[in-house]
Residue frames as a rotation matrix with the C-alpha (Angstrom) as fourth column:
MET 1
0.575 0.816 -0.067 0.02
0.818 -0.576 0.003 0.02
-0.036 -0.057 -0.998 0.03
HIS 2
0.339 -0.518 -0.785 2.83
0.266 -0.748 0.608 2.39
-0.902 -0.416 -0.116 0.86
ARG 3
-0.669 -0.638 0.382 4.11
0.536 -0.058 0.842 2.16
-0.515 0.768 0.380 -2.76
TYR 4
-0.090 0.734 0.673 0.74
0.919 -0.199 0.341 3.31
0.385 0.649 -0.657 -4.13
ARG 5
0.735 0.411 -0.540 0.51
0.612 -0.744 0.268 6.15
-0.292 -0.527 -0.798 -1.68
GLN 6
-0.136 -0.865 -0.483 4.02
0.279 -0.501 0.819 7.47
-0.951 -0.024 0.310 -2.62
ARG 7
-0.673 -0.084 0.735 3.13
0.732 0.071 0.678 7.21
-0.109 0.994 0.014 -6.35
PHE 8
0.329 0.923 0.199 -0.01
0.901 -0.370 0.229 9.21
0.285 0.104 -0.953 -5.70
LEU 9
0.563 -0.192 -0.804 1.70
0.476 -0.719 0.505 11.83
-0.675 -0.668 -0.314 -3.72
GLU 10
-0.409 -0.901 -0.143 4.37
0.284 -0.274 0.919 12.34
-0.867 0.335 0.368 -6.22
ARG 11
-0.554 0.318 0.770 1.78
0.812 -0.001 0.584 12.62
0.187 0.948 -0.258 -9.11
VAL 12
0.523 0.845 0.111 -0.42
0.774 -0.525 0.354 15.17
0.357 -0.099 -0.929 -7.30
TYR 13
0.921 -0.154 -0.358 2.03
0.148 -0.710 0.689 17.27
-0.360 -0.687 -0.631 -5.25
THR 14
0.515 -0.851 0.102 5.40
-0.234 -0.254 -0.939 19.12
0.825 0.460 -0.330 -6.14
PRO 15
-0.083 -0.715 -0.695 8.42
0.704 0.451 -0.548 18.31
0.705 -0.535 0.466 -4.02
ALA 16
-0.875 -0.263 0.406 7.99
-0.084 -0.744 -0.663 21.69
0.476 -0.614 0.629 -2.20
GLU 17
0.082 0.962 0.261 4.33
-0.793 -0.096 0.601 20.89
0.603 -0.256 0.755 -1.38
LEU 18
0.634 0.095 -0.768 5.28
0.218 0.931 0.294 17.54
0.742 -0.354 0.569 -0.06
LYS 19
-0.515 -0.836 -0.191 8.15
0.494 -0.107 -0.863 19.02
0.700 -0.539 0.468 1.98
TYR 20
-0.621 0.334 0.709 5.74
-0.597 -0.788 -0.152 21.55
0.508 -0.518 0.688 3.58
CYS 21
0.275 0.960 0.054 3.01
-0.802 0.198 0.563 18.82
0.530 -0.198 0.825 4.33
LEU 22
0.532 -0.051 -0.845 4.67
0.142 0.989 0.030 15.61
0.835 -0.136 0.534 5.19
GLY 23
-0.392 -0.712 -0.583 5.77
0.663 0.221 -0.715 15.26
0.638 -0.667 0.385 8.78
ARG 24
-0.557 0.368 0.744 3.42
-0.501 -0.864 0.052 18.04
0.663 -0.344 0.666 10.01
LYS 25
-0.850 0.332 0.408 1.21
-0.271 0.387 -0.881 17.25
-0.451 -0.860 -0.239 13.06
ARG 26
0.258 0.943 0.209 -1.89
-0.018 0.221 -0.975 17.28
-0.966 0.247 0.074 10.81
GLU 27
-0.778 -0.627 0.027 -0.27
-0.079 0.140 0.987 15.98
-0.623 0.766 -0.159 7.65
LEU 28
-0.541 0.650 0.533 -3.46
0.837 0.478 0.267 14.67
-0.081 0.591 -0.803 5.96
GLU 29
0.498 0.746 -0.442 -5.43
0.642 -0.660 -0.389 17.94
-0.582 -0.090 -0.808 6.65
HIS 30
0.088 -0.509 -0.856 -2.65
-0.299 -0.834 0.464 19.93
-0.950 0.215 -0.226 4.89
LEU 31
-0.937 -0.252 0.241 -2.45
0.110 0.440 0.891 17.57
-0.330 0.862 -0.385 1.96
ALA 32
-0.242 0.918 0.315 -6.22
0.948 0.293 -0.127 17.69
-0.209 0.268 -0.940 1.62
GLY 33
0.405 0.358 -0.841 -6.24
0.319 -0.918 -0.237 21.46
-0.857 -0.172 -0.486 1.72
ARG 34
-0.525 -0.680 -0.512 -3.73
-0.424 -0.312 0.850 21.68
-0.738 0.663 -0.125 -1.03
PHE 35
-0.823 0.249 0.511 -5.73
0.527 0.670 0.523 19.20
-0.212 0.700 -0.682 -3.04
ALA 36
0.222 0.964 -0.147 -8.91
0.858 -0.265 -0.439 21.34
-0.463 -0.029 -0.886 -2.58
ALA 37
0.245 -0.103 -0.964 -6.98
-0.109 -0.991 0.079 24.40
-0.963 0.085 -0.254 -3.53
LYS 38
-0.846 -0.528 -0.068 -5.68
-0.154 0.119 0.981 22.93
-0.510 0.841 -0.182 -6.71
GLU 39
-0.426 0.762 0.487 -9.30
0.904 0.376 0.202 21.89
-0.030 0.527 -0.850 -7.71
ALA 40
0.416 0.618 -0.667 -10.42
0.549 -0.755 -0.358 25.51
-0.725 -0.217 -0.654 -6.88
VAL 41
-0.297 -0.617 -0.729 -7.63
-0.290 -0.669 0.684 26.95
-0.910 0.415 0.020 -9.15
LEU 42
-0.931 -0.148 0.334 -8.62
0.237 0.451 0.860 24.77
-0.278 0.880 -0.385 -12.03
LYS 43
0.070 0.996 0.049 -12.29
0.950 -0.051 -0.309 25.87
-0.305 0.069 -0.950 -11.68
VAL 44
0.304 -0.016 -0.952 -11.12
0.071 -0.997 0.040 29.48
-0.950 -0.080 -0.302 -11.88
LEU 45
-0.636 -0.677 -0.370 -9.09
-0.374 -0.148 0.915 28.71
-0.675 0.721 -0.160 -15.00
GLY 46
0.247 0.913 -0.326 -12.06
-0.809 0.009 -0.588 26.81
-0.534 0.409 0.740 -16.50
THR 47
-0.230 -0.460 -0.858 -10.03
-0.888 0.461 -0.009 23.79
0.399 0.759 -0.514 -17.57
GLY 48
0.848 0.313 0.427 -10.51
-0.483 0.787 0.383 20.97
-0.216 -0.531 0.819 -15.01
TRP 49
0.005 -0.895 0.445 -7.97
-0.348 0.416 0.840 18.16
-0.937 -0.159 -0.310 -15.25
ARG 50
0.592 0.156 0.791 -7.84
0.643 0.500 -0.580 17.97
-0.486 0.852 0.195 -19.09
LYS 51
0.962 -0.138 0.235 -6.20
0.119 -0.564 -0.817 19.55
0.246 0.814 -0.527 -22.08
GLY 52
0.303 -0.952 -0.036 -2.75
0.339 0.143 -0.930 18.56
0.890 0.270 0.367 -21.02
ILE 53
0.140 -0.199 0.970 -2.87
-0.747 -0.664 -0.029 19.85
0.650 -0.721 -0.241 -17.39
ASN 54
-0.149 -0.312 -0.938 -1.16
0.422 0.838 -0.345 17.95
0.894 -0.447 0.007 -14.69
TRP 55
0.781 0.411 -0.470 -1.70
0.553 -0.105 0.827 18.15
0.290 -0.906 -0.309 -11.00
THR 56
0.107 -0.744 -0.659 1.72
0.872 -0.249 0.422 19.59
-0.479 -0.620 0.622 -10.51
ASP 57
-0.355 -0.042 0.934 0.98
0.696 -0.679 0.234 22.44
0.624 0.733 0.271 -12.93
VAL 58
0.521 0.515 0.681 -0.69
-0.168 -0.720 0.673 24.02
0.837 -0.465 -0.288 -9.86
GLU 59
-0.327 -0.644 -0.692 1.51
0.679 0.349 -0.645 24.54
0.657 -0.681 0.323 -6.77
ILE 60
0.743 0.565 0.359 0.34
0.020 -0.555 0.832 25.80
0.669 -0.611 -0.424 -3.47
LEU 61
-0.184 -0.852 -0.490 3.00
0.790 0.168 -0.589 27.23
0.584 -0.496 0.642 -1.28
ASN 62
0.724 0.463 -0.512 3.00
0.684 -0.578 0.445 29.58
-0.090 -0.672 -0.735 1.69
ASP 63
0.397 -0.538 0.744 4.53
0.020 -0.805 -0.593 33.07
0.918 0.250 -0.309 1.61
PRO 64
-0.629 -0.777 -0.018 6.77
0.147 -0.096 -0.984 34.19
0.764 -0.622 0.175 4.54
SER 65
-0.610 0.477 0.633 3.68
-0.781 -0.496 -0.379 35.26
0.133 -0.726 0.675 6.56
GLY 66
-0.768 0.296 0.568 1.99
-0.095 0.824 -0.558 31.84
-0.634 -0.482 -0.605 6.17
GLN 67
0.199 0.911 -0.361 -0.50
-0.595 -0.180 -0.783 32.88
-0.779 0.370 0.506 3.58
PRO 68
-0.012 -0.165 0.986 -1.01
0.545 0.826 0.144 30.32
-0.838 0.539 0.080 0.79
ARG 69
-0.005 -0.133 -0.991 0.04
-0.712 -0.695 0.097 31.45
-0.702 0.706 -0.092 -2.68
VAL 70
0.769 0.356 0.530 -0.57
0.186 0.669 -0.720 29.90
-0.611 0.652 0.448 -6.15
SER 71
-0.339 -0.766 -0.547 2.26
-0.606 -0.267 0.749 29.27
-0.720 0.585 -0.373 -8.56
LEU 72
0.777 0.618 0.119 1.31
-0.269 0.497 -0.825 28.05
-0.570 0.609 0.552 -12.03
HIS 73
-0.399 -0.916 0.046 3.50
-0.437 0.234 0.869 25.97
-0.806 0.327 -0.493 -14.27
GLY 74
-0.848 -0.059 0.527 3.35
0.352 0.681 0.642 24.31
-0.397 0.730 -0.556 -17.72
ARG 75
-0.601 0.668 0.439 -0.05
0.626 0.053 0.778 24.20
0.497 0.742 -0.450 -19.33
CYS 76
0.372 0.700 -0.610 -1.83
0.925 -0.331 0.184 26.04
-0.073 -0.633 -0.771 -16.50
LEU 77
-0.241 -0.441 -0.865 0.42
0.346 -0.871 0.348 28.98
-0.907 -0.215 0.362 -16.80
GLU 78
-0.960 -0.035 0.278 -0.25
0.280 -0.203 0.938 29.06
0.024 0.979 0.205 -20.60
VAL 79
-0.190 0.977 0.102 -3.99
0.863 0.116 0.491 29.05
0.468 0.182 -0.865 -19.94
ALA 80
0.294 0.240 -0.925 -3.76
0.791 -0.605 0.094 31.79
-0.537 -0.760 -0.367 -17.35
GLN 81
-0.615 -0.603 -0.508 -1.70
0.218 -0.749 0.625 34.02
-0.758 0.274 0.592 -19.58
ALA 82
-0.807 0.427 0.407 -4.07
0.470 0.048 0.881 33.44
0.357 0.903 -0.239 -22.57
ARG 83
0.118 0.989 -0.094 -6.84
0.826 -0.045 0.561 34.58
0.551 -0.144 -0.822 -20.34
ASN 84
-0.159 -0.476 0.865 -4.94
0.020 -0.877 -0.479 37.47
0.987 -0.058 0.149 -18.90
ILE 85
0.958 0.222 -0.184 -5.08
0.154 0.148 0.977 36.13
0.244 -0.964 0.107 -15.32
ARG 86
0.129 -0.918 0.375 -2.15
-0.380 -0.395 -0.836 37.75
0.916 -0.035 -0.400 -13.54
GLU 87
-0.763 -0.394 0.512 -2.88
-0.587 0.092 -0.804 36.43
0.270 -0.915 -0.301 -10.10
ILE 88
0.079 0.858 -0.507 -5.02
-0.033 0.511 0.859 33.81
0.996 -0.051 0.068 -8.28
LEU 89
-0.552 -0.215 0.805 -5.90
-0.749 -0.295 -0.593 34.32
0.365 -0.931 0.002 -4.80
ILE 90
-0.096 0.420 -0.902 -6.78
0.079 0.907 0.414 31.39
0.992 -0.032 -0.120 -2.50
SER 91
-0.148 0.120 0.982 -8.18
-0.971 -0.204 -0.122 30.63
0.185 -0.972 0.147 0.84
ILE 92
-0.252 -0.018 -0.967 -7.90
-0.104 0.995 0.009 27.18
0.962 0.102 -0.253 2.44
SER 93
-0.042 0.268 0.962 -9.62
-0.995 -0.100 -0.016 25.82
0.092 -0.958 0.271 5.52
HIS 94
-0.121 -0.008 -0.993 -9.33
-0.207 0.978 0.018 22.32
0.971 0.207 -0.120 6.91
ILE 95
0.246 0.188 0.951 -10.33
-0.962 0.171 0.215 20.29
-0.122 -0.967 0.222 9.98
GLU 96
-0.352 -0.479 0.804 -9.80
-0.540 0.805 0.243 16.74
-0.764 -0.349 -0.543 10.83
THR 97
-0.284 0.365 0.887 -12.38
0.479 0.855 -0.199 15.34
-0.831 0.368 -0.417 8.31
HIS 98
0.667 0.624 0.407 -12.89
0.684 -0.295 -0.667 18.17
-0.296 0.724 -0.623 5.83
ALA 99
-0.539 -0.739 -0.404 -10.98
0.451 -0.658 0.603 20.57
-0.712 0.143 0.688 3.64
ILE 100
0.602 0.702 0.380 -12.33
0.746 -0.325 -0.582 23.39
-0.285 0.634 -0.719 1.52
ALA 101
-0.562 -0.745 -0.359 -10.67
0.489 -0.649 0.583 26.12
-0.668 0.152 0.729 -0.72
SER 102
0.734 0.678 0.037 -11.87
0.482 -0.482 -0.732 29.01
-0.478 0.555 -0.681 -2.74
ALA 103
-0.473 -0.874 0.112 -9.92
0.701 -0.297 0.648 30.76
-0.533 0.386 0.753 -5.49
VAL 104
0.729 0.526 -0.437 -10.43
0.227 -0.789 -0.570 34.19
-0.645 0.316 -0.695 -7.22
ALA 105
-0.115 -0.752 0.650 -8.55
0.989 -0.024 0.146 35.25
-0.094 0.659 0.746 -10.40
ALA 106
0.487 0.033 -0.873 -7.38
0.125 -0.992 0.032 38.73
-0.864 -0.125 -0.488 -10.87
GLY 107
0.388 -0.273 0.880 -6.60
0.920 0.172 -0.352 40.09
-0.055 0.946 0.318 -14.27
GLY 108
-0.394 -0.621 -0.678 -4.83
0.552 -0.749 0.365 43.13
-0.735 -0.230 0.638 -15.70
């Protein structure tokens, strides 16, 4: 089972996201929160998980103050640029059994 867990984590999360989440006191909550945030970002972009978009094209990291920030890579970045989206703001909440995230796109 561990082998499948590791494969899933590496497919969905970037190394930096895993470094942040794994080993934390509430590891699963943090992973679920980032998963929800990635879903919210793709809804804002209007793509879903298709058109060549990978899970790791959306990266959720915290800034120095602890606020979550979105970094886009690959196809997600191309879609955002084509739609003139300059920034995506997110909010993440999680408890032991639930995680939720919302995202808002800002253009220029």
